[in-house]
N, C-alpha and C positions, 0 to 999 in steps of 0.2 A: 555715445551716451544714449541710456536710457532715456526716455519720454515718461515722464509720467501726466495725464491728460494732452495738454497744450505744450505745457512747463518742460525744460530742460532741466536736470539733475544736474548742478553745478556742485554737487557734493560729492557726487558720486566716484570712488581711487580707481584709480589710472597708474598702470605699473609700466617702467622702463628697466629692462636687463639687459647686462651694458658687459662685453668681455671687460676686464680690468685693465686694459691697455687704450682704450675707447672711452673709460670713465677716467682716464686718470688724464687723455686727450680733451675732455671736457671739463675740466678746471681745469687744466694751464690755459685750455685759448678759450672759453668762455661760448662754444660753438658745438650747440648741438649734430654731429654726424650724420648724413646724410647719404645712405647706400643706393646703388645703380640696381635698379631693377634686375642687373642682369648680371649682376652677385649672387644672386641666388641659386640654389640648386636648380629649383623647380624653372624647367625652360619656357615655360607657360605665362612665369611670373611677369608682368607689367602689357598681358595679352588686352587687347581690345575687341569687339565685337566685330562681327563680317559685315561690312554693308554691301547694299546689291548693289546691281550694277545702274549709273543714273545719281545715285546719290551722291549730295553736293559732298566736296573734296574741300578740307582746310587748306585756305592757298601754302601755307606755309610744308604744304608734302607735296603741293600738283605736281610740280618735274621731278617728284621719283618717285620708281620703278616702287609698286604696289606690292613686290615680292618680298621673299629673308631680308633683304639687307632694307627697304622701310623699317619694317619690324624692329632690326637689331637700334637702327638711329633710334627706335622709337622708347626700347630700353636702354638703352647710353641715357637718356635724359629723362629718363622716369626715377625720381628720387623719391626713396621710401624711408620714414623714420617710424619704425612699429610700439603701437602701445598696446594693453592689455586689462582690459577694463575689467573688475572683479572684485571681493571686498577680500582677497587673501590671497598668499602669495601661490604660484602654481609652477610644478616641480615642470611640469610639461618647459615653460619657457626660460626654469632656468635650464634644464637642457639646450632648449635650441641656440640662446641668444647669449650664458652667459659661461657658457664653457661649463656643462657640469657642475656648477655650485664654485666654481671659483672663479666671482665675479662680484656684481654688486648690481641691486635693484634699487629702484628710486621708487614713491611711494607718492604722490601729489592726486590734486582737485583738479576740475576747471579752472574754479574757483579761487584757488591758492593761484592762478596761470597770472590771472588779470590786475 
């Protein structure tokens, strides 16, 4: 959200683009789907900053080898729901998330969600 001074703009439009089957699933279940970070084409989706030697380790990962296996485990556990902030619809978002205009777009604001 954009910040005007120190205040959040609770009326700023947010968009969520869906493939039709995902939208139907949302309507049927009442639950929003969160993708695993490893479902994206970008193999670095869900990547984290590399820490220097001696940095404290999150106890959940203390016993893991900090190689590819740990990174894949983190990508599996990272869940994502992509929203787009804009005053208008986005052709790029339609192409990426709504199967080339064969989907559904929801427009909302944070104030409508509360």
